[in-house]
C-alpha positions in Angstrom: 8.8 30.6 -40.9 6.4 30.9 -37.8 8.0 31.0 -35.0 6.8 28.0 -32.9 4.6 28.3 -30.1 5.7 28.0 -26.9 4.5 24.8 -24.7 4.1 23.8 -21.2 7.6 22.0 -21.1 8.8 25.6 -22.2 7.0 27.3 -19.9 8.0 24.7 -17.1 11.9 24.9 -18.1 11.8 28.8 -17.9 10.2 27.9 -14.0 12.4 25.5 -13.4 9.7 23.1 -11.7 8.3 20.0 -13.1 5.4 19.3 -16.2 3.2 19.4 -14.0 3.7 21.8 -11.6 3.9 24.5 -13.9 0.3 22.6 -14.8 -1.3 23.0 -12.3 0.2 26.5 -11.5 -1.0 27.9 -14.5 -4.3 25.9 -14.1 -4.6 27.7 -10.5 -5.4 24.1 -8.8 -3.8 23.0 -5.4 0.0 22.0 -5.3 2.1 24.8 -5.3 3.1 26.8 -3.4 2.5 30.6 -4.0 6.6 31.5 -4.4 6.0 28.3 -7.6 3.1 29.8 -8.7 4.6 33.5 -10.2 7.4 32.2 -11.0 5.2 29.5 -13.2 3.3 32.3 -14.3 6.4 35.1 -15.4 7.8 32.1 -17.1 4.5 31.9 -18.9 3.9 35.6 -19.5 8.0 36.8 -20.6 7.6 33.3 -22.9 3.8 34.7 -24.2 2.7 31.1 -23.5 -1.2 31.4 -23.9 -3.7 28.2 -22.5 -5.6 27.7 -24.4 -8.7 26.0 -22.1 -11.0 24.8 -25.1 -8.4 22.0 -26.7 -7.1 21.5 -23.0 -10.4 20.4 -22.1 -11.0 18.3 -25.1 -7.7 16.4 -24.7 -7.8 15.8 -20.9 -11.9 15.2 -20.1 -11.1 14.2 -16.9 -13.7 15.0 -13.8 -11.3 15.7 -11.4 -11.8 12.7 -9.4 -10.4 9.6 -8.8 -12.2 6.2 -8.1 -10.5 4.7 -4.7 -10.4 0.7 -4.5 -10.4 -1.6 -2.0 -10.1 -4.7 -1.0 -13.5 -6.4 0.7 -14.1 -6.6 4.2 -11.7 -4.2 4.9 -12.6 -0.7 5.9 -12.8 -2.1 9.2 -8.6 -2.7 9.3 -6.9 -0.1 10.4 -3.8 0.3 7.9 -6.6 0.5 5.0 -8.9 3.7 7.2 -4.5 5.5 7.4 -4.5 4.3 3.6 -7.5 5.9 2.3 -7.4 9.0 3.7 -4.0 8.9 2.9 -5.2 9.1 -0.6 -7.5 11.4 0.3 -5.2 14.3 2.6 -3.1 14.1 -1.1 -5.9 14.4 -3.2 -7.4 17.6 -1.1 -4.4 19.4 -1.6 -4.5 19.1 -5.3 -8.1 20.2 -5.7 -9.5 16.5 -6.5 -11.7 14.3 -5.1 -11.8 10.3 -4.4 -14.4 8.4 -4.5 -15.1 5.0 -2.7 -16.0 2.3 -5.4 -18.4 0.2 -3.1 -17.9 -3.8 -3.9 -20.6 -6.7 -5.4 -21.3 -10.1 -6.3 -18.4 -11.8 -6.7 -19.2 -12.9 -9.7 -20.5 -9.0 -11.5 -17.9 -7.7 -13.4 -19.3 -4.6 -15.0 -17.1 -1.3 -15.0 -17.6 0.4 -12.2 -20.4 3.6 -12.5 -18.2 5.9 -10.8 -17.4 9.6 -13.1 -13.7 9.5 -12.5 -10.9 9.6 -14.5 -9.0 6.7 -13.3 -8.3 4.4 -9.9 -5.9 3.7 -7.4 -6.2 -0.1 -6.3 -4.6 -1.6 -3.1 -4.0 -5.3 -2.9 -5.6 -5.8 -6.0 -5.8 -9.4 -7.6 -7.3 -10.1 -11.2 -9.8 -12.9 -9.0 -11.5 -9.6 -7.5 -14.4 -9.3 -10.3 -14.3 -5.5 -9.3 -10.3 -5.2 -10.5 -11.3 -7.4 -14.1 -13.8 -4.6 -14.7 -11.4 -1.6 -13.0 -8.7 -2.8 -15.3 -11.0 -3.1 -18.1 -12.6 0.6 -17.9 -8.9 0.9 -19.8 -8.1 4.2 -17.0 -4.9 5.1 -15.5 -5.0 2.4 -12.1 -1.6 3.4 -10.2 -1.6 0.0 -8.0 -0.2 -0.3 -3.9 1.1 -3.5 -3.9 1.9 -5.2 -7.7 -2.2 -6.6 -9.0 -1.5 -9.9 -9.4 -2.9 -11.0 -12.3 -3.1 -7.3 -14.3 0.1 -6.2 -14.0 0.9 -5.3 -17.1 -1.7 -3.2 -17.0 -1.1 -0.7 -14.3 0.2 2.8 -15.3 2.5 2.2 -11.7 2.9 0.9 -8.7 4.2 1.5 -4.6 5.5 -1.2 -3.1 6.9 -2.9 0.1 10.0 -4.5 0.2 8.5 -7.3 2.7 11.7 -10.2 1.5 13.8 -7.4 3.7 11.4 -6.5 5.9 10.6 -10.1 6.7 14.1 -11.7 7.0 15.7 -8.4 9.1 12.2 -9.6 11.3 13.0 -13.4 11.6 17.4 -12.1 12.0 15.8 -10.5 15.6 13.9 -13.6 16.6 17.4 -15.7 15.9 19.2 -12.5 17.5 16.9 -12.7 21.0 17.7 -16.5 20.6 15.2 -18.1 19.3 15.4 -21.4 17.6 12.1 -22.3 16.0 10.1 -19.9 14.6 6.5 -20.2 13.1 4.9 -18.1 11.3 0.5 -17.7 10.4 0.5 -16.3 7.4 -2.7 -15.0 4.8 -3.9 -17.2 2.3 -2.5 -17.0 -1.3 -4.2 -14.8 -3.5 -2.0 -11.1 -3.5 0.9 -10.3 -4.2 1.8 -9.6 0.0 0.9 -13.0 1.1 2.9 -15.2 -1.7 5.8 -12.3 -1.3 5.4 -12.6 2.6 4.8 -16.5 2.3 8.3 -17.6 -0.4 10.5 -15.7 2.3 9.7 -17.0 5.3 9.9 -21.0 3.3 13.4 -19.9 2.1 15.0 -18.2 4.8 14.3 -21.6 7.0 15.2 -23.6 4.2 18.4 -21.6 4.2 18.9 -22.6 7.6 18.1 -26.4 7.2 14.7 -26.0 9.2 12.0 -27.6 8.3 8.6 -24.2 7.9 6.2 -24.4 10.6 3.1 -22.6 8.9 -0.2 -22.4 8.7 -2.6 -20.2 6.4 -5.8 -17.9 7.7 -7.5 -16.2 5.7 -6.7 -12.4 4.7 -9.0 -10.1 6.7 -9.4 -13.3 9.3 -12.1 -14.1 12.1 -10.3 -14.4 16.0 -11.3 -17.8 15.8 -9.6 -18.5 13.0 -6.3 -16.8 14.2 -7.1 -18.4 17.2 -7.2 -21.9 15.4 -3.7 -21.4 13.8 -1.6 -19.7 16.4 -3.6 -23.2 18.7 -2.3 -25.7 16.3 1.3 -25.0 16.4 2.0 -23.8 19.6 -0.1 -27.4 20.6 2.2 -29.9 18.0 5.3 -28.0 17.6 8.2 -26.9 19.9 8.5 -23.5 18.5 9.7 -20.9 20.4 8.8 -17.5 18.4 5.6 -16.6 16.3 5.0 -14.5 13.3 1.4 -13.6 12.6 1.0 -12.5 9.5 -2.3 -10.9 8.4 -4.1 -7.6 10.0 -6.0 -8.3 13.3 -3.5 -11.2 14.5 -1.9 -9.8 17.1 -4.8 -10.1 20.2 -5.9 -13.2 19.2 -2.4 -14.9 19.3 -2.0 -13.1 22.6 -4.9 -14.9 23.8 -4.1 -18.7 22.3 -0.4 -18.6 23.0 -1.5 -17.5 27.4 -4.5 -20.8 27.2 -1.2 -22.1 25.8 0.7 -21.9 29.2 2.7 -19.8 27.5 4.9 -16.9 28.7 4.5 -14.2 25.0 8.3 -12.1 25.8 9.4 -15.2 27.5 9.4 -18.2 26.6 7.4 -17.3 23.2 8.2 -14.6 21.4 5.2 -12.8 19.5 5.9 -10.7 16.4 2.6 -9.4 14.1 3.4 -8.2 10.7 1.2 -4.9 10.0 1.5 -3.0 12.9 -2.1 -1.1 14.8 -2.5 1.0 17.4 -4.4 -1.6 19.5 -0.4 -3.7 19.9 0.6 -0.6 22.3 -2.0 -0.8 24.6 -1.7 -4.1 24.4 0.1 -7.2 27.5 2.8 -7.0 26.3 3.1 -4.3 23.6 3.6 -6.7 20.2 6.0 -6.1 17.9 5.1 -5.1 14.4 5.9 -3.1 10.7 4.7 0.3 11.1 3.4 0.2 7.1 3.1 4.3 7.5 -0.5 3.5 5.1 -1.2 7.3 5.2 2.3 8.0 3.7 2.0 5.3 0.6 -2.2 6.0 0.3 -0.5 9.8 -0.8 2.6 8.3 -2.9 -0.1 6.9 -4.8 -2.3 9.5 -5.2 0.7 11.7 -6.3 1.9 9.1 -8.6 -1.8 8.8 -10.8 -1.6 12.9 -11.3 2.1 12.7 -12.3 1.1 9.7 -15.0 -1.9 11.7 -15.4 0.3 15.3 -16.4 2.6 13.5 -18.0 5.4 13.7 -15.7 5.9 10.1 -14.6 9.0 9.3 -12.6 11.8 7.4 -14.3 11.0 4.2 -12.6 7.0 3.8 -12.2 6.7 1.0 -9.4 8.1 2.7 -5.9 9.7 1.0 -3.6 9.8 1.7 0.3 10.9 -0.8 2.9 8.8 -1.6 5.9 10.0 0.1 9.4 9.8 -2.7 12.4 8.2 -0.9 16.1 10.7 -3.3 18.7 8.3 -4.0 22.0 8.0 -6.0 24.6 6.1 -9.3 23.3 10.5 -9.9 21.4 12.3 -8.2 24.3 14.0 -11.2 25.4 18.0 -10.6 25.3 
């Protein structure tokens, strides 16, 4: 009987590492320590494992590059810049390249022309023709946040627990004395916007209140924020306000000031997405650190794990945003 040839799984088990780590060590790729590489090579020698390079090339047909797709207009927002750098840094550690994919006209759903092994998509929805085209390629797709309309067509996701986070923020405002909390929320479309809206409305109803909210663009202009905040403060008696979309804190502060409200005194203000400028505003603004770099890196790591047939048990990884409390909600 011909003895069974050792496999990559055998080498990984003998070295005490994952299949992905063993694969990277045998291919002399970045992403494993020198000690791990030597342990894997020693296990391969002991087992008589030989890499069949031509067969592996035919089997994988990889380009060593990943396409990154951001929402239209997102590149001017700090969250997406940090997210992109997280993907790039993690890819570089593994010897991979990242290609930032361009946006096309709304009705252009032709497949992307980039030579990539798959894609990382953030805050995606199948209302976007570019996202539909990516899904139609049949290549591996990892999403940051659930991909609305295409949940069953992604290989894995890294998502935030927005419900727990927003409930925590609403409780924080209540603990600071707020009784009527209004919200400026992103228009329905993405998983994030839907979860924020549903959580705010449910939390308010549970306490016998009536939601006080206005919807603005996912990536709003300052004028949109100003109009929404101004309308709430002119027509409703509120003592706290949450602004959801990134870039909303500064125009919300200005609108509150013009309305004669003292932020941090008679009006508590919190933004959902933290940005560097929030620590420079007067008063500084409470918001969530979404740890965008870490989430971008996690998407890349999940991509390579699935690609190398070593996926985690749960392909939906959940993270809880960290609330950074500042002066805008510091009222005792």
